[in-house]
C-alpha positions as CSV (number, residue, x, y, z in Angstrom):
1,M,-110.7,79.6,27.5
2,R,-107.6,78.7,28.5
3,Y,-105.5,80.0,31.6
4,L,-102.4,79.3,34.2
5,F,-101.8,79.1,37.5
6,V,-98.6,79.4,39.2
7,L,-97.1,75.9,41.9
8,L,-94.0,77.3,43.2
9,F,-92.3,80.8,41.8
10,L,-94.5,82.7,43.9
11,F,-93.8,81.1,47.6
12,I,-89.9,80.2,47.6
13,S,-89.6,81.0,51.1
14,F,-92.4,77.7,52.5
15,N,-91.8,75.7,50.8
16,F,-95.8,73.6,50.1
17,F,-95.3,73.0,46.4
18,S,-93.7,69.8,45.4
19,E,-93.4,71.3,41.3
20,D,-91.4,73.5,39.1
21,I,-94.2,74.4,36.5
22,F,-97.1,76.2,35.3
23,E,-99.8,73.3,35.5
24,T,-102.4,74.6,32.5
25,L,-107.0,74.7,33.0
26,N,-109.5,74.8,30.7
27,G,-112.3,77.1,32.0
28,Q,-113.1,78.8,34.8
29,V,-112.2,76.6,38.0
30,S,-113.4,77.3,41.0
31,Y,-111.7,74.6,43.0
32,I,-109.3,71.4,42.5
33,R,-109.0,68.6,44.9
34,Y,-105.5,66.0,44.2
35,I,-106.3,62.5,45.8
36,S,-103.1,60.7,45.5
37,L,-103.4,56.8,45.8
38,L,-99.2,56.4,46.8
39,A,-99.9,59.7,50.1
40,N,-102.6,57.4,51.1
41,S,-101.5,53.7,50.8
42,P,-100.1,52.6,54.7
43,N,-96.5,52.1,53.4
44,A,-96.4,56.4,52.6
45,A,-94.6,57.0,55.3
46,N,-91.4,55.0,54.2
47,T,-91.4,57.2,51.1
48,E,-89.1,60.0,50.0
49,Y,-92.0,61.1,47.9
50,F,-93.4,64.5,48.5
51,K,-97.4,64.8,48.1
52,Y,-98.0,68.7,47.1
53,G,-101.1,69.4,48.8
54,N,-103.8,69.2,47.9
55,E,-107.5,71.5,47.6
56,V,-107.1,75.0,46.1
57,Y,-110.1,77.6,45.1
58,F,-110.0,80.7,43.2
59,N,-112.2,83.2,42.6
60,K,-114.1,84.6,39.2
61,N,-111.0,86.3,38.1
62,K,-109.4,83.3,38.1
63,K,-106.9,83.4,41.2
64,I,-105.9,81.9,43.8
65,I,-107.5,82.8,47.0
66,K,-107.1,79.6,49.2
67,R,-104.4,76.3,49.3
68,I,-105.0,74.0,51.9
69,F,-102.8,71.4,52.5
70,S,-102.6,68.0,54.7
71,K,-100.1,65.0,54.0
72,E,-96.3,64.9,53.8
73,L,-94.5,61.8,54.3
74,G,-97.3,60.3,55.7
75,N,-97.9,62.2,58.5
76,I,-100.4,64.7,58.7
77,I,-100.1,68.4,58.4
78,N,-102.6,70.9,58.3
79,K,-101.3,74.1,56.4
80,E,-103.7,76.6,54.7
81,L,-102.8,79.8,52.8
82,Q,-104.8,82.3,52.6
83,Y,-104.2,84.6,49.8
84,N,-106.0,88.7,49.4
85,Y,-106.0,91.0,46.6
86,D,-106.3,94.5,46.3
87,I,-109.2,96.3,44.4
88,N,-106.4,96.1,41.0
89,Q,-106.3,92.1,41.9
90,R,-103.3,92.6,43.1
91,L,-101.7,90.0,45.3
92,N,-101.8,92.1,48.8
93,E,-101.7,90.1,51.8
94,E,-100.8,86.3,51.8
95,I,-102.1,84.7,55.1
96,Y,-100.2,81.1,57.0
97,I,-102.1,79.5,58.9
98,I,-100.4,75.7,60.6
99,N,-102.5,73.6,62.2
100,G,-105.5,75.5,62.6
101,K,-103.5,78.1,64.3
102,Y,-102.0,81.6,63.2
103,S,-98.1,81.7,61.7
104,Y,-97.3,84.4,59.5
105,K,-98.1,87.0,57.4
106,K,-96.9,87.6,54.2
107,V,-97.8,91.7,53.1
108,Y,-97.0,93.5,49.8
109,R,-96.6,96.7,48.0
110,Y,-96.4,98.2,45.4
111,T,-95.2,100.8,42.1
112,N,-96.7,100.6,38.8
113,N,-97.9,97.6,39.7
114,R,-94.7,96.2,40.2
115,I,-93.9,94.7,43.9
116,I,-91.9,97.3,45.4
117,E,-91.4,95.1,49.0
118,I,-92.4,92.1,51.1
119,K,-93.1,92.1,54.7
120,K,-93.1,88.9,56.5
121,I,-94.5,89.4,60.5
122,N,-94.9,87.0,62.7
123,D,-97.6,86.5,65.1
124,L,-96.9,88.5,67.2
125,N,-97.3,91.2,64.9
126,E,-92.7,92.1,64.5
127,I,-91.0,92.9,61.2
128,E,-89.3,89.6,60.7
129,I,-88.0,89.1,57.0
130,L,-88.0,92.3,55.0
131,E,-87.7,91.9,50.6
132,S,-87.4,95.0,48.9
133,Y,-87.1,95.0,45.0
134,N,-85.1,97.3,42.7
135,Y,-86.0,97.0,38.5
136,S,-83.8,97.9,36.6
137,E,-84.7,101.4,33.7
138,N,-85.6,98.1,31.1
139,F,-87.7,96.6,33.5
140,T,-85.2,93.0,32.6
141,K,-83.8,92.7,36.1
142,C,-85.0,93.3,39.4
143,E,-82.6,93.3,42.1
144,I,-83.9,91.2,45.8
145,I,-82.9,92.4,49.2
146,I,-84.2,89.7,51.6
147,I,-83.0,91.4,55.2
148,D,-83.4,89.1,58.7
149,Q,-85.0,92.3,60.7
150,K,-84.7,91.3,64.4
151,E,-80.6,90.2,62.7
152,N,-80.6,93.4,61.1
153,K,-78.3,91.4,58.9
154,I,-79.5,90.8,55.0
155,I,-79.9,86.9,54.6
156,T,-79.8,87.3,50.4
157,K,-79.3,88.9,47.5
158,K,-81.6,87.4,45.0
159,I,-81.4,88.7,40.7
160,I,-83.6,87.3,38.7
161,F,-83.2,88.3,34.8
162,Y,-86.4,88.2,32.7
163,D,-87.5,87.9,29.0
164,T,-90.9,89.6,27.9
165,N,-91.8,88.8,31.5
166,K,-90.5,85.3,32.3
167,I,-88.1,84.4,34.2
168,I,-85.1,83.5,32.2
169,K,-82.4,83.3,35.5
170,E,-82.3,83.6,39.4
171,E,-78.9,84.0,41.1
172,Y,-78.8,84.2,44.3
173,Y,-75.5,85.4,47.2
174,Y,-76.5,84.0,50.7
175,G,-74.9,86.2,52.9
176,T,-71.8,87.2,52.2
177,S,-71.3,85.2,49.7
178,N,-70.3,86.8,46.2
179,I,-70.3,83.9,44.2
180,P,-74.3,82.7,43.7
181,D,-76.1,80.4,42.6
182,I,-77.3,79.9,39.1
183,I,-80.4,79.2,37.8
184,F,-81.3,78.9,34.2
185,F,-85.1,78.1,32.8
186,E,-85.8,77.5,29.2
187,Y,-89.3,77.8,28.0
188,D,-91.0,76.7,24.2
189,S,-93.4,78.6,22.0
190,D,-96.6,78.3,24.5
191,N,-94.4,78.9,27.5
192,N,-94.0,76.0,29.1
193,M,-90.8,75.6,30.8
194,I,-88.7,73.1,29.3
195,R,-85.7,73.0,30.6
196,R,-84.1,74.1,34.8
197,I,-80.6,74.1,35.3
198,E,-79.1,74.6,38.8
199,K,-75.6,75.4,39.4
200,N,-74.3,76.1,42.8
201,K,-71.6,77.8,44.1
202,N,-69.5,74.8,44.3
203,G,-70.2,74.2,40.5
204,E,-72.7,71.0,41.2
205,I,-75.5,70.7,38.4
206,I,-79.2,69.2,38.3
207,E,-80.7,69.4,35.3
208,K,-84.7,69.0,34.2
209,E,-86.2,68.6,31.9
210,Y,-90.0,68.7,31.0
211,K,-91.9,67.8,27.9
212,Y,-95.5,68.3,27.1
213,D,-98.1,67.1,25.4
214,E,-100.3,68.5,22.2
215,N,-102.4,70.0,24.9
216,N,-100.1,71.7,27.1
217,N,-99.7,68.5,29.8
218,L,-96.7,67.5,31.2
219,I,-95.7,63.9,30.0
220,K,-92.1,63.5,30.9
221,K,-89.4,65.6,33.2
222,V,-86.4,63.6,33.6
223,Y,-83.9,64.9,36.5
224,K,-80.5,64.6,36.7
225,G,-78.0,65.9,39.2
226,N,-76.2,64.0,42.6
227,N,-75.0,60.6,40.0
228,K,-78.2,60.2,39.3
229,K,-80.9,60.2,36.7
230,I,-84.5,60.0,37.7
231,V,-87.2,59.5,34.2
232,T,-91.0,60.2,35.2
233,L,-94.0,60.2,32.6
234,Y,-97.4,60.9,33.3
235,K,-100.2,58.8,31.7
236,Y,-103.5,60.8,31.4
237,I,-106.0,58.2,32.0
238,I,-109.3,60.3,32.5
239,F,-110.4,63.4,31.2
240,D,-113.9,66.3,32.1
241,E,-115.9,67.9,30.3
242,Q,-113.4,70.8,29.9
243,Q,-110.8,68.8,29.0
244,N,-108.4,68.9,32.5
245,W,-107.1,65.9,33.2
246,I,-109.1,63.9,36.4
247,E,-107.3,60.7,36.4
248,R,-103.1,60.2,35.8
249,E,-101.1,57.8,36.4
250,I,-97.1,58.4,37.5
251,Y,-94.3,56.7,36.6
252,I,-91.1,56.8,37.7
253,N,-87.6,55.0,35.7
254,G,-90.1,51.7,33.5
255,K,-92.5,51.8,37.3
256,F,-95.6,52.7,38.4
257,H,-94.8,54.8,41.1
258,D,-98.9,56.6,41.8
259,K,-102.0,57.0,40.4
260,E,-103.3,60.5,41.0
261,N,-106.8,62.3,40.9
262,R,-108.2,65.6,40.8
263,I,-111.6,66.8,41.9
264,I,-112.2,70.0,39.6
265,K,-115.6,72.1,40.6
266,Y,-115.9,75.1,37.9
267,F,-118.6,78.8,38.3
268,K,-121.5,78.5,36.7
């Protein structure tokens, strides 16, 4: 049995994640730990490489219930994100803990299984940010208004465009600007993201392309933007009995960059 979990899309406002793709897993996974050779090396603090942090816990309904992060550019940063679900297995609360201290939480509200509101509540139990969701009649578009409750002003207006439940375009209007930053998404027949194009309001473009093997493992990523091109290759070394990778090497522009290992546990 195969399933997907999201590494980035749901948590834009708190930059815990480094990748903007899906990770494909086989079997009923209960736990994953990521281990990076580079992130644990003496030179880690001198690199621009961001190590996405490294423990993920699942429940038997294949929902992520906790993520723990511990390293960022060689500095110890302990971050924990807890997920709570309602009886319908809808995400209803995210709790953010930094260095062992409660920081804030997000509370979700639904109508007909669609998110209509998210509140960001700080450690003083005050609503800091309010996100309101408005869907088009055929659910091919959703407008999200993000309001700073303390300042009583719109921070961002975000418009998401869908095609058969896949996000194909996002528009971001910041502050009072009428010119959006735009992100386009393209997918293959297995619903893997194969292209992401970012165009800001100044016309600057960043393009990312993704290539996968026959088992939907990411094998190549190409970054084009800011007058440079970065080609990242992923070489898979070891797989476990469920055919999930547990060791891979990363090469950037033809040079070895990192070796990653994963410890994966399964429900019995």
